[in-house]
ZALO-915633 format. One record per residue: x, y, z of N, C-alpha, C in turn; chain; residue number from 1. Coordinates in pm, whole numbers, plus 50000, padded with zeros to 5 digits. Each point is the difference from the previous one (the first is absolute). Layout:
BEGIN
   n_x   n_y   n_z  ca_x  ca_y  ca_z   c_x   c_y   c_z chain resi
     X     Y     Z     X     Y     Z     X     Y     Z     A  NUM
...
! end
This chain:
BEGIN
   n_x   n_y   n_z  ca_x  ca_y  ca_z   c_x   c_y   c_z chain resi
 26138 52281 85108 50040 49889 50086 49902 49885 49978     A    1
 50048 49880 49974 49913 49886 49982 49930 49968 50131     A    2
 49879 49956 49985 49917 49976 50119 50035 49866 50061     A    3
 50066 50004 50113 50028 49880 50078 49921 50016 50129     A    4
 49887 49929 50006 49905 50025 50107 50061 49977 50138     A    5
 50076 49895 50017 50057 49969 50130 50095 50110 50046     A    6
 50084 50045 49909 50097 50105 50034 49926 50130 50030     A    7
 49902 50031 49916 49929 50127 50019 49919 49998 50128     A    8
 49934 49888 50032 49919 49992 50121 50086 50023 50124     A    9
 50120 49944 50001 50092 50020 50113 50035 50147 50017     A   10
 50029 50065 49887 50037 50141 50004 49882 50087 50044     A   11
 49883 49972 49944 49881 50078 50035 49966 49985 50148     A   12
 50011 49878 50051 49967 49974 50140 50094 50079 50092     A   13
 50126 50008 49963 50097 50074 50082 49961 50148 50008     A   14
 49968 50057 49884 49963 50142 49996 49867 50023 50072     A   15
 49906 49907 49976 49866 50014 50058 50003 49997 50152     A   16
 50092 49926 50057 50006 49984 50146 50098 50095 50067     A   17
 50067 50081 49922 50095 50097 50055 49925 50131 50027     A   18
 49980 50040 50125 49923 50121 50030 50064 50127 49946     A   19
 50128 49992 49965 50069 50120 49949 50004 50005 49847     A   20
 49937 49900 49935 50000 49996 49853 49861 50027 49946     A   21
 49995 50057 49881 49872 50035 49939 50010 49984 49849     A   22
 49903 49929 49939 49996 49986 49855 49965 50134 49937     A   23
 50074 50036 49896 49974 50125 49930 49925 49976 49869     A   24
 50039 49898 49926 49935 49969 49872 50018 49852 49970     A   25
 49905 49944 49923 50005 49858 49967 49944 49983 49859     A   26
 50074 49932 49913 49952 49978 49863 50014 49853 49964     A   27
 49901 49951 49924 49997 49860 49954 49977 50002 49850     A   28
 50086 49932 49926 49986 49990 49854 50003 49853 49961     A   29
 49892 49955 49933 49993 49862 49951 50024 49999 49850     A   30
 50081 49904 49951 50038 49994 49859 49967 49861 49948     A   31
 49934 49995 49886 49967 49870 49938 50085 49981 49875     A   32
 50012 49877 49957 50074 49970 49876 49914 50039 49879     A   33
 50060 50020 49883 49926 50057 49886 49926 49899 49911     A   34
 50002 49872 50035 49932 49905 49910 49849 50015 50012     A   35
 49931 49969 49891 49854 50004 49998 49947 50141 49980     A   36
 49872 50020 50038 49934 50130 49986 50062 50102 50095     A   37
 50027 50116 49942 50061 50106 50083 49908 50037 50115     A   38
 49871 50020 49973 49906 50039 50104 49988 49892 50107     A   39
 50001 49873 49956 49993 49892 50096 50125 49997 50088     A   40
 50115 50021 49940 50125 50002 50076 50002 50116 50100     A   41
 49947 50117 49957 49995 50115 50089 49906 49975 50116     A   42
 49886 49935 49973 49904 49970 50106 50061 49902 50101     A   43
 50075 49903 49950 50067 49905 50091 50099 50074 50091     A   44
 50071 50099 49943 50095 50077 50079 49928 50081 50108     A   45
 49886 50055 49965 49924 50078 50099 49950 49912 50115     A   46
 49953 49879 49961 49953 49908 50103 50115 49960 50093     A   47
 50116 49979 49941 50117 49963 50080 50039 50114 50094     A   48
 49991 50125 49952 50033 50116 50083 49901 50013 50116     A   49
 49871 49976 49972 49898 50007 50104 50022 49896 50107     A   50
 50037 49879 49958 50027 49893 50095 50120 50034 50088     A   51
 50103 50056 49938 50121 50037 50075 49967 50107 50104     A   52
 49920 50099 49961 49962 50106 50094 49923 49944 50118     A   53
 49903 49913 49970 49919 49942 50106 50086 49918 50097     A   54
 50093 49925 49946 50088 49919 50085 50087 50087 50089     A   55
 50051 50109 49944 50085 50091 50078 49920 50068 50110     A   56
 49879 50047 49967 49919 50070 50099 49963 49909 50117     A   57
 49977 49874 49971 49964 49905 50107 50116 49974 50095     A   58
 50120 50023 49953 50117 49973 50084 50034 50116 50093     A   59
 49937 50116 49979 50032 50118 50079 49894 50027 50107     A   60
 50038 50075 50101 49906 50037 50104 49894 50094 49944     A   61
 49875 49991 50050 49892 50085 49949 50032 50148 50004     A   62
 50066 50045 50108 50033 50142 50010 50097 50043 49891     A   63
 50094 49910 49967 50096 50030 49893 49929 50006 49866     A   64
 49912 49905 49976 49924 49996 49873 49920 50128 49984     A   65
 49934 50041 50108 49918 50121 49994 50085 50123 49971     A   66
 50119 50005 50060 50088 50116 49984 50059 50010 49860     A   67
 50026 49884 49936 50067 50001 49871 49906 49977 49882     A   68
 49869 49990 50027 49906 49966 49894 50011 50094 49880     A   69
 50010 50129 50025 50004 50097 49890 50136 50009 49932     A   70
 50100 49933 50056 50134 50009 49942 50036 49877 49917     A   71
 49905 49907 49984 50026 49878 49922 49958 50022 49855     A   72
 50089 49965 49908 49967 50007 49857 50014 49860 49941     A   73
 49906 49962 49914 50000 49868 49936 49993 50020 49849     A   74
 50083 49927 49926 50000 50011 49854 50025 49863 49939     A   75
 49971 49991 49871 50019 49873 49927 50043 50032 49858     A   76
 50079 49910 49941 50040 50018 49861 50040 49865 49940     A   77
 50008 49999 49866 50040 49880 49924 50144 50019 49955     A   78
 50082 49899 50025 50141 50010 49963 50015 49999 49848     A   79
 50108 50061 49949 50024 50004 49855 50076 49876 49953     A   80
 49990 49970 49868 50074 49888 49943 50150 50028 49996     A   81
 50034 50126 50014 50142 50036 50008 50065 49931 50120     A   82
 49922 49984 50106 50051 49935 50121 50013 49849 49984     A   83
 49954 49949 49884 50023 49859 49966 50128 49988 49919     A   84
 50016 50092 49905 50116 49997 49913 50130 50018 50079     A   85
 50001 50092 50093 50124 50029 50074 50054 49881 50078     A   86
 49919 49931 50081 50055 49884 50074 50035 49883 49908     A   87
 49930 49986 49885 50036 49894 49905 50142 50024 49948     A   88
 50028 50124 49963 50132 50033 49949 50106 49985 50110     A   89
 49960 50032 50124 50093 49982 50110 50033 49854 50022     A   90
 49906 49911 49960 50021 49856 50013 50061 49941 49873     A   91
 50047 50087 49909 50064 49959 49873 49902 49931 49906     A   92
 49873 50036 50007 49898 49949 49908 49965 50109 49901     A   93
 49962 49960 49879 49963 50098 49898 49863 50058 50032     A   94
 49990 50134 49994 49874 50069 50023 49965 50087 49880     A   95
 50064 49967 49886 49980 50082 49880 49854 50002 49958     A   96
 49934 49883 50000 49861 49993 49954 49907 50074 50096     A   97
 50034 49998 50131 49919 50075 50098 50013 50149 49976     A   98
 50122 50045 49972 50022 50142 49974 49935 50043 49868     A   99
 50001 49909 49903 49937 50031 49872 49850 50021 50019     A  100
 49937 49918 50086 49856 50015 50026 49972 50134 50069     A  101
 50090 50039 50088 49982 50129 50071 50011 50116 49903     A  102
 50098 49992 49909 50022 50108 49905 49886 50012 49900     A  103
 49941 49887 49964 49892 50002 49901 49870 50058 50058     A  104
 49977 49982 50126 49877 50053 50062 50036 50070 50133     A  105
 50070 50110 49991 50053 50064 50121 49893 50051 50097     A  106
 49878 50024 49951 49896 50057 50085 49894 49900 50045     A  107
 50014 49876 49960 49898 49901 50035 50064 49877 50064     A  108
 49980 49988 50132 50054 49885 50072 49932 49871 49952     A  109
 49872 50008 49969 49927 49881 49955 50050 49954 49864     A  110
 50028 50091 49908 50053 49963 49868 50137 49937 50015     A  111
 50079 50054 50090 50131 49941 50028 49983 49856 50053     A  112
 49903 49982 50090 49974 49868 50059 49964 49898 49892     A  113
 49913 50039 49905 49955 49905 49897 50117 49951 49916     A  114
 50093 50088 49972 50116 49959 49920 50096 49915 50082     A  115
 50023 50040 50124 50095 49926 50085 49944 49863 50037     A  116
 49868 49993 50018 49938 49871 50036 50019 49894 49893     A  117
 50029 50043 49874 50021 49905 49891 50144 49954 49986     A  118
 50090 50052 50083 50141 49962 49991 50019 49856 50048     A  119
 50097 49927 49941 50022 49858 50036 50033 49979 50148     A  120
 50070 50096 50059 50043 49983 50139 49904 50067 50101     A  121
 49884 50044 49952 49908 50074 50091 49956 49912 50117     A  122
 49949 49880 49969 49947 49914 50107 50109 49923 50073     A  123
 50110 49973 49931 50105 49918 50063 50098 50082 50083     A  124
 50018 50129 49963 50101 50083 50070 49938 50125 50062     A  125
 49932 50080 49916 49954 50131 50046 49899 49988 50113     A  126
 49897 49917 49982 49896 49988 50104 50056 49944 50131     A  127
 50068 49886 50001 50045 49945 50129 50118 50073 50063     A  128
 50089 50058 49919 50121 50059 50056 49989 50149 50032     A  129
 49926 50075 49918 50005 50146 50013 49867 50065 50042     A  130
 49888 49939 49967 49872 50060 50041 49984 50007 50152     A  131
 50031 49896 50077 49982 50007 50146 50080 50113 50066     A  132
 50117 50031 49943 50085 50103 50059 49940 50140 49984     A  133
 49910 50012 49901 49941 50132 49975 49880 50027 50092     A  134
 49942 49895 50055 49883 50015 50088 50050 50023 50143     A  135
 49974 50119 50051 50053 50033 50132 49923 50117 50062     A  136
 50028 50020 50127 49947 50117 50071 50119 50074 50061     A  137
 50006 50129 49974 50105 50084 50057 49938 50094 50103     A  138
 50073 50025 50103 49950 50090 50103 50113 50093 50041     A  139
 49961 50112 50050 50096 50093 50060 49927 50078 50108     A  140
 50071 50033 50105 49940 50081 50106 50108 50084 50066     A  141
 49956 50109 50054 50093 50087 50072 49945 50018 50141     A  142
 50089 50018 50093 49960 50019 50139 50104 50086 50070     A  143
 49959 50056 50108 50093 50082 50078 50012 49940 50139     A  144
 50118 50009 50056 50025 49952 50135 50058 50113 50083     A  145
 49932 50028 50110 50046 50106 50088 50102 49942 50099     A  146
 50119 50054 49996 50102 49955 50094 50022 50112 50102     A  147
 49977 49969 50125 50018 50100 50105 50149 50022 50025     A  148
 50036 50126 50013 50138 50034 50030 50034 49960 50143     A  149
 50124 49967 50022 50047 49972 50136 50012 50132 50075     A  150
 50012 49991 50132 50015 50122 50080 50124 50078 49959     A  151
 50106 49929 49968 50123 50068 49958 49979 50072 49867     A  152
 49928 49935 49908 49974 50064 49870 49910 50122 50016     A  153
 49902 49989 50088 49911 50114 50025 50079 50117 50057     A  154
 50088 49972 50094 50081 50105 50061 50090 50067 49897     A  155
 50057 49920 49911 50087 50055 49896 49921 50088 49904     A  156
 49884 49951 49959 49915 50077 49910 49953 50129 50066     A  157
 49973 49993 50129 49956 50117 50076 50110 50107 50002     A  158
 50123 49956 50019 50112 50094 50002 50022 50064 49864     A  159
 49975 49924 49894 50020 50051 49864 49890 50099 49961     A  160
 49875 49960 50022 49887 50086 49964 49874 49943 50065     A  161
 49960 50061 50112 49887 49944 50075 49870 50000 49919     A  162
 49990 50085 49900 49876 50007 49921 49980 49878 49910     A  163
 50100 49914 49992 49987 49877 49920 49941 49885 50081     A  164
 49983 50019 50129 49946 49894 50084 49849 49985 49978     A  165
 49951 49877 50012 49858 49975 49997 49943 50027 50141     A  166
 49868 50002 50011 49939 50022 50131 50041 49888 50097     A  167
 50000 49877 49950 50038 49887 50085 50144 50014 50048     A  168
 50088 50045 49911 50141 50015 50037 50018 50111 50102     A  169
 49921 50108 49988 50003 50104 50102 49960 49943 50136     A  170
 49898 49915 49999 49954 49942 50126 50106 49910 50061     A  171
 50066 49919 49915 50107 49914 50050 50111 50085 50062     A  172
 50035 50108 49935 50104 50090 50049 49957 50061 50134     A  173
 49874 50041 50007 49946 50061 50122 50005 49900 50116     A  174
 49963 49876 49972 49996 49897 50104 50139 49970 50056     A  175
 50103 50023 49921 50137 49973 50043 50065 50120 50070     A  176
 49938 50117 49992 50059 50120 50061 50006 49984 50151     A  177
 50102 50058 50061 50025 49979 50142 49957 50118 50088     A  178
 49984 50118 49942 49962 50116 50080 49881 50071 49937     A  179
 49930 50078 50083 49887 50078 49948 50046 50104 49899     A  180
 50121 50050 50016 50052 50099 49904 50013 49937 49862     A  181
 50054 49878 49995 50011 49928 49872 49862 49972 49943     A  182
 49909 49953 50087 49866 49965 49954 49925 50122 49947     A  183
 50016 50112 50068 49934 50122 49953 50052 50041 49861     A  184
 50130 49992 49982 50059 50035 49870 49947 49910 49889     A  185
 49994 49869 50027 49952 49904 49900 49854 50027 49967     A  186
 49920 50028 50103 49858 50029 49978 49982 50121 49908     A  187
 50076 50104 50028 49985 50122 49920 50045 49976 49856     A  188
 50107 49924 49981 50046 49969 49864 49899 49912 49926     A  189
 49940 49906 50073 49899 49914 49938 49880 50081 49955     A  190
 49961 50100 50079 49884 50082 49964 50032 50097 49888     A  191
 50126 50038 49987 50040 50081 49883 49985 49917 49874     A  192
 50039 49873 50008 49994 49910 49884 49859 49950 49974     A  193
 49928 49968 50108 49863 49946 49988 49909 50081 50094     A  194
 49948 50114 49953 49920 50088 50087 49877 49933 50062     A  195
 49950 49894 49940 49881 49932 50052 50035 49876 50082     A  196
 50123 49991 50045 50047 49885 50078 49947 50014 50143     A  197
 49878 49955 50022 49929 50024 50126 50071 49935 50118     A  198
 50061 49884 49979 50068 49931 50109 50114 50085 50055     A  199
 50081 50057 49910 50112 50083 50044 49951 50132 50061     A  200
 49892 50052 49948 49944 50123 50057 49958 49976 50145     A  201
 49939 49886 50025 49956 49969 50135 50119 49976 50094     A  202
 50102 49931 49950 50119 49977 50082 50068 50132 50036     A  203
 50006 50091 49905 50060 50131 50026 49916 50076 50103     A  204
 49869 49989 49990 49912 50067 50096 50027 49950 50141     A  205
 50020 49870 50016 50029 49941 50132 50132 50053 50055     A  206
 50102 50005 49912 50131 50050 50044 49989 50145 50049     A  207
 49927 50082 49925 49987 50141 50038 49919 50016 50128     A  208
 49901 49914 50020 49923 50004 50125 50091 49970 50118     A  209
 50087 49900 49984 50094 49964 50107 50095 50116 50030     A  210
 50036 50076 49897 50093 50113 50017 49928 50127 50044     A  211
 49866 49990 50018 49918 50117 50033 50012 50108 49893     A  212
 50007 49954 49875 50006 50091 49885 49890 49964 49899     A  213
 49883 49971 50050 49889 49953 49915 49974 50094 49883     A  214
 49974 49940 49884 49969 50075 49878 49858 49963 49956     A  215
 49905 50089 50023 49862 49966 49970 49969 50003 49850     A  216
 50095 50046 49919 49980 50001 49854 50045 49868 49936     A  217
 50080 49922 50071 50064 49882 49942 49899 49896 49954     A  218
 49902 49969 50082 49903 49893 49968 49873 50053 49934     A  219
 49988 50130 49989 49878 50059 49945 49965 49947 49860     A  220
 50099 49981 49908 49964 49951 49865 49939 49860 49999     A  221
 50014 49926 50110 49953 49862 50002 49865 49984 50070     A  222
 49941 50111 50042 49876 49993 50076 49880 49992 49906     A  223
 49924 49892 50012 49877 49982 49923 49914 49895 50070     A  224
 49893 49958 49933 49907 49906 50064 50062 49864 50028     A  225
 50107 49966 49928 50061 49867 50017 50137 50006 50069     A  226
 50033 50111 50062 50129 50014 50067 50015 49897 50112     A  227
 50112 49927 50006 50022 49904 50108 49994 50068 50137     A  228
 49954 49927 50099 49983 50055 50134 50129 50055 50061     A  229
 50116 49930 49986 50124 50056 50058 50034 50139 49944     A  230
 49969 50023 49874 50026 50133 49940 49913 50105 50070     A  231
 49874 49967 50023 49910 50094 50067 50046 50028 50143     A  232
 50043 49895 50071 50049 50018 50137 50116 50099 50004     A  233
 50097 49978 49911 50120 50085 50001 49969 50142 49957     A  234
 49902 50016 49910 49962 50135 49960 49933 50074 50116     A  235
 49919 49930 50078 49937 50061 50117 50108 50047 50099     A  236
 50100 49915 50023 50109 50036 50092 50074 50124 49951     A  237
 50028 50003 49869 50072 50115 49943 49918 50128 50014     A  238
 49870 49991 49977 49914 50118 50011 49992 50048 50145     A  239
 49990 49906 50094 49997 50039 50142 50131 50067 50039     A  240
 50111 49947 49949 50130 50058 50033 50011 50143 49948     A  241
 49933 50028 49888 50002 50134 49943 49884 50087 50051     A  242
 49926 49945 50097 49887 50069 50063 49888 50034 49902     A  243
 49990 49919 49894 49888 50016 49907 49889 49903 50044     A  244
 49934 50037 50108 49907 49909 50066 49873 49972 49919     A  245
 49956 50099 49925 49877 49981 49920 50021 49893 49894     A  246
 50111 50009 49925 50026 49901 49897 50032 49864 50061     A  247
 50065 50000 50115 50029 49873 50068 49871 49928 50035     A  248
 49903 50074 50048 49870 49940 50035 49929 49950 49875     A  249
 50015 50072 49890 49937 49959 49874 50059 49869 49948     A  250
 50133 49988 50004 50065 49877 49955 49966 49884 50094     A  251
 49995 50028 50131 49969 49896 50097 49862 49940 49977     A  252
 49910 50079 49946 49864 49950 49974 49998 49892 49892     A  253
 50109 49990 49921 50008 49899 49894 50050 49865 50053     A  254
 50048 49999 50125 50053 49877 50056 49887 49903 50033     A  255
 50027 49872 49980 49902 49897 50035 49991 49990 50152     A  256
 49882 49965 50048 49979 49993 50145 50063 49875 50059     A  257
 50091 50020 50093 50058 49892 50079 50061 50066 50124     A  258
 50044 49921 50100 50051 50061 50125 50110 50103 49979     A  259
 50091 49976 49907 50110 50093 49980 49951 50130 49935     A  260
 49916 49987 49898 49952 50121 49933 49906 50079 50089     A  261
 49935 49931 50094 49915 50072 50095 50084 50097 50082     A  262
 50119 49958 50038 50092 50088 50074 50039 50121 49914     A  263
 50035 49972 49874 50041 50108 49911 49887 50101 49981     A  264
 49879 49949 49977 49886 50089 49979 49969 50080 50126     A  265
 50016 49938 50117 49975 50071 50125 50101 50114 50020     A  266
 50127 49972 49964 50104 50102 50014 49975 50118 49907     A  267
 49974 49971 49872 49975 50110 49905 49873 50075 50038     A  268
 49901 49927 50052 49878 50066 50046 50027 50094 50115     A  269
 50087 49956 50093 50034 50085 50115 50066 50129 49955     A  270
 50091 49989 49902 50064 50121 49949 49901 50094 49932     A  271
 49885 49946 49964 49896 50082 49937 49885 50028 50094     A  272
 50022 49981 50132 49902 50041 50101 49910 49892 50055     A  273
 50009 49878 49949 49915 49893 50051 50072 49930 50115     A  274
 49999 50063 50117 50072 49946 50115 49926 49883 50065     A  275
 49868 50002 49993 49922 49894 50064 50034 49863 49942     A  276
 50001 49990 49866 50031 49872 49937 50140 49955 50035     A  277
 50094 50094 50001 50138 49965 50035 50010 49953 50145     A  278
 49923 50067 50090 50004 49960 50141 49941 49860 50018     A  279
 49893 49971 49929 49940 49866 50006 50101 49895 49956     A  280
 50086 50038 49903 50096 49905 49945 50122 49984 50089     A  281
 50050 50112 50056 50128 49997 50071 49989 50024 50150     A  282
 49885 50050 50046 49988 50037 50142 50031 49887 50095     A  283
 49952 49882 49967 50019 49885 50090 50145 49953 50003     A  284
 50080 50044 49903 50139 49955 49994 50091 50080 50094     A  285
 49948 50112 50053 50078 50079 50094 50118 50070 49935     A  286
 50091 50048 50084 50120 50064 49949 49978 50142 49954     A  287
 50098 50051 49926 49999 50139 49954 49879 50029 49914     A  288
 49964 49906 49910 49887 50024 49910 49871 50026 50078     A  289
 49979 49924 50106 49880 50020 50080 49998 50140 50062     A  290
 50113 50043 50053 50008 50132 50063 49975 50109 49896     A  291
 50063 49988 49885 49984 50101 49895 49854 50009 49955     A  292
 49935 49885 49983 49860 50000 49956 49907 50055 50107     A  293
 50029 49970 50127 49920 50058 50108 50014 50152 50002     A  294
 50120 50048 49975 50019 50146 49991 49923 50058 49882     A  295
 50003 49927 49887 49927 50048 49883 49850 50005 50026     A  296
 49953 49908 50083 49857 49995 50035 49967 50092 50118     A  297
 50098 50077 50048 49983 50094 50112 49967 49929 50131     A  298
 50036 49874 50009 49980 49926 50124 50129 50011 50082     A  299
 50022 50123 50051 50130 50038 50053 50040 49927 50129     A  300
 49906 49984 50091 50034 49931 50125 50037 49854 49974     A  301
 49924 49935 49910 50032 49861 49964 50138 49995 49934     A  302
 50027 50100 49916 50130 50005 49932 50113 50013 50101     A  303
 49980 50085 50102 50103 50018 50101 50021 49872 50081     A  304
 49889 49933 50033 50010 49875 50076 50078 49896 49920     A  305
 49970 49992 49872 50069 49902 49915 50145 50041 49977     A  306
 50026 50131 49991 50138 50047 49981 50087 49966 50120     A  307
 49937 49997 50119 50075 49963 50120 50044 49855 49998     A  308
 49938 49919 49913 50036 49858 49989 50109 49977 49897     A  309
 50035 50102 49922 50102 49985 49895 50138 49985 50063     A  310
 50096 49945 49925 50136 49979 50053 50066 50130 50044     A  311
 50072 49995 50112 50072 50117 50048 50126 50023 49918     A  312
 50056 50119 50018 50124 50041 49933 49990 49993 49847     A  313
 49879 50019 49951 49978 50009 49856 49945 50139 49972     A  314
 50063 50072 49909 49964 50141 49977 49853 50016 49966     A  315
 49948 49912 49913 49861 50014 49957 49903 49978 50116     A  316
 50035 49915 50094 49915 49979 50119 49978 50131 50074     A  317
 50109 50072 50025 49990 50125 50074 49930 50108 49917     A  318
 50020 49996 49872 49936 50100 49913 49848 49982 50005     A  319
 49953 49875 49988 49856 49974 50003 49941 50034 50137     A  320
 50076 49970 50106 49953 50038 50133 49989 50152 50012     A  321
 50094 50072 49940 49996 50147 50004 49876 50053 49928     A  322
 49968 49941 49885 49882 50044 49924 49874 49977 50081     A  323
 49985 49878 50052 49879 49968 50076 49990 50086 50126     A  324
 50110 50018 50070 49999 50080 50124 49965 50146 49970     A  325
 50054 50053 49894 49973 50139 49963 49853 50020 49967     A  326
 49941 49903 49930 49857 50010 49968 49915 49997 50127     A  327
 50049 49931 50101 49926 49989 50126 50040 50110 50099     A  328
 50076 50099 49952 50044 50115 50081 50090 49959 50115     A  329
 50066 49889 49986 50100 49959 50099 50135 50050 49952     A  330
 50016 50132 50015 50111 50068 49934 50137 49960 50055     A  331
 50009 49979 50131 50130 49964 50058 50046 49865 49946     A  332
 49904 49903 49997 50034 49868 49947 50033 50009 49850     A  333
 49922 50079 49928 50022 50012 49856 50139 50058 49971     A  334
 50034 50105 50076 50128 50066 49981 50116 49905 50030     A  335
 49987 49926 50107 50106 49907 50040 50018 49888 49897     A  336
 49887 49947 49949 50008 49892 49901 50059 50047 49869     A  337
 49966 50123 49962 50052 50051 49873 50151 50021 50009     A  338
 50046 50051 50112 50144 50018 50022 50072 49865 49993     A  339
 49940 49901 50062 50060 49867 50001 50008 49945 49858     A  340
 49893 50021 49924 49999 49951 49861 50112 50064 49920     A  341
 50020 50132 50017 50104 50070 49925 50140 49958 50044     A  342
 50014 49967 50125 50132 49959 50049 50042 49866 49940     A  343
 49900 49916 49972 50029 49869 49940 50017 50012 49849     A  344
 49913 50081 49938 50004 50015 49853 49975 50146 49963     A  345
 50106 50078 49985 49984 50143 49968 49925 50025 49869     A  346
 50001 49900 49911 49931 50018 49870 49852 50028 50019     A  347
 49942 49955 50110 49857 50021 50025 49965 50149 50012     A  348
 50098 50082 50023 49973 50143 50006 49944 50053 49868     A  349
 50049 49945 49889 49951 50042 49869 49853 49965 49984     A  350
 49959 49887 50057 49860 49960 49995 49917 50090 50090     A  351
 50052 50024 50119 49926 50077 50099 49970 50143 49953     A  352
 50091 50056 49922 49980 50139 49956 49879 50017 49909     A  353
 49955 49890 49937 49883 50010 49911 49882 49919 50054     A  354
 50015 49950 50122 49894 49920 50062 49918 50089 50092     A  355
 49877 50030 49961 49916 50090 50078 49975 49957 50142     A  356
 50019 49869 50029 49976 49950 50136 50109 50038 50097     A  357
 50116 50040 49951 50110 50032 50092 50070 50131 49966     A  358
 49947 50075 49903 50068 50126 49963 50004 50097 50118     A  359
 49896 50000 50088 50002 50089 50116 50111 49959 50097     A  360
 50019 49868 50013 50110 49953 50086 50135 50038 49940     A  361
 50010 49985 49869 50124 50038 49932 50030 50147 50022     A  362
 49893 50086 49992 50019 50143 50019 50047 50029 50142     A  363
 49942 49928 50096 50040 50018 50139 50145 49958 50021     A  364
 50037 49888 49938 50138 49953 50012 50096 50100 49940     A  365
 49964 50056 49885 50088 50097 49934 50009 50129 50083     A  366
 49886 50040 50061 50002 50119 50085 50091 49977 50121     A  367
 49987 49882 50061 50085 49969 50114 50147 49998 49959     A  368
 50025 49945 49881 50138 49995 49953 50057 50140 49983     A  369
 49917 50091 49944 50044 50137 49980 50028 50068 50135     A  370
 49907 49974 50096 50019 50060 50133 50130 49953 50064     A  371
 50025 49869 49986 50123 49945 50056 50123 50057 49932     A  372
 49990 50015 49866 50114 50057 49927 50025 50144 50042     A  373
 49889 50078 50016 50015 50139 50041 50055 50009 50142     A  374
 49949 49909 50088 50049 49999 50137 50148 49963 50003     A  375
 50038 49906 49916 50140 49959 49994 50087 50115 49952     A  376
 49949 50072 49897 50076 50115 49949 50014 50107 50108     A  377
 49890 50023 50076 50001 50102 50104 50102 49965 50108     A  378
 49999 49872 50041 50095 49957 50103 50143 50007 49949     A  379
 50018 49968 49873 50135 50007 49943 50049 50144 49999     A  380
 49907 50092 49968 50036 50142 49997 50034 50048 50140     A  381
 49921 49954 50100 50026 50041 50137 50135 49948 50048     A  382
 50028 49871 49961 50129 49944 50040 50115 50077 49935     A  383
 49978 50035 49874 50105 50075 49928 50021 50137 50063     A  384
 49889 50064 50041 50009 50133 50063 50070 49990 50135     A  385
 49961 49899 50079 50061 49981 50132 50149 49971 49988     A  386
 50035 49924 49901 50141 49968 49977 50079 50126 49966     A  387
 49937 50089 49921 50066 50124 49962 50025 50090 50119     A  388
 49899 50015 50089 50014 50083 50119 50109 49946 50092     A  389
 50003 49866 50012 50101 49937 50086 50140 50027 49947     A  390
 50015 49999 49870 50131 50026 49941 50044 50144 50027     A  391
 49905 50095 49992 50031 50140 50025 50045 50019 50146     A  392
 49929 49938 50092 50033 50009 50142 50138 49944 50028     A  393
 50031 49888 49937 50131 49939 50018 50112 50090 49948     A  394
 49972 50066 49888 50102 50090 49942 50026 50120 50094     A  395
 49891 50051 50059 50015 50113 50093 50085 49959 50121     A  396
 49978 49882 50047 50075 49951 50118 50148 49987 49966     A  397
 50027 49951 49881 50139 49983 49958 50068 50135 49989     A  398
 49928 50099 49948 50057 50134 49985 50033 50061 50137     A  399
 49906 49980 50098 50022 50053 50134 50126 49942 50062     A  400
 50022 49875 49985 50117 49933 50056 50128 50054 49937     A  401
 49993 50022 49867 50116 50051 49927 50041 50138 50052     A  402
 49898 50084 50023 50027 50134 50046 50066 49997 50140     A  403
 49949 49912 50083 50058 49987 50136 50147 49959 49991     A  404
 50031 49904 49917 50136 49950 49984 50092 50115 49953     A  405
 49949 50078 49907 50082 50109 49947 50032 50107 50104     A  406
 49904 50029 50085 50019 50102 50104 50105 49956 50099     A  407
 49993 49876 50041 50095 49947 50098 50143 50006 49947     A  408
 50011 49969 49872 50136 50001 49942 50057 50143 49995     A  409
 49914 50097 49975 50047 50140 49992 50051 50048 50135     A  410
 49927 49964 50108 50043 50041 50131 50133 49936 50036     A  411
! end
């Protein structure tokens, strides 16, 4: 391509300023005419190529120049006399003597020049008409332009073969999903295609946490000294959900100190026996956490007093009151509160069966239940027996009447 600086500068500027375009390769070739010394002509071509490169580099942004520096090639050469003969013949001029000079010295451009320079039309025709056309700079470059697919195109490609999507396209698809079920599916497919796609791994972790189906293995491959804080937070939550308190505390120690992480560290510490730190953090906030921590610290009377301040008609309120009352040997209150808790939320029975603070109450409740069941069975049996005796008595009475009737008729 002939070097037209204005046209090329416009094209280069467009590519240079397009954030989605990138130069791949760039080549510059300078060509000189063959008159005079071959070495001198070649040197002139090299100088022209260097000037062209410098001009081009100055027109581009520094970051672009730095990125493409190793992909630029520069070359120079001297044009052949054959390129003089051809356009002369195209213009209906005789080029026989030029071709004769080429044939006589096929390997020496300078020898060809000496013979051609002696031709009658050399200065009047060849130099002014054809030499300038041979002096030129040619350039070529390649570049790539990233075109983002539309949402419709992404959806179509996803339906055809989701493994052909890029990470960005997976994210676009995820952002457009309307339900957690769709989002979970997209996350899992993205991780099949790009196992190190940390963004999708974290999004999937959040979805599973919301569903109470935490997977503590999901984020493990991404844990290192430079792991983003949100990843660490979600891994701590997943570990706590799986009751892996030791590892949760270990991951929490990697969190940077701030008000939110202080809460997380206090919680994981509490699960590992550091109740004092947790109480210092949450005690003043009141509520269920305060009561639970007071119980953990064996401050039972304070726990009961605070439990009495919790909202009524809430199963957990009565359960905590039962625990505190039982520890203080207030068995009647403990028993009544535990019954109330179970009446509101029967699921708490599963907790109570393995909770050492109320297992004695549970045993008492079960014993009472058995006694009531046995008493009910006994009364049912007595009623059944009484009913049977009454039926027998009634039958005897009926028989007596029948016999009387029969006697009267005989007489």
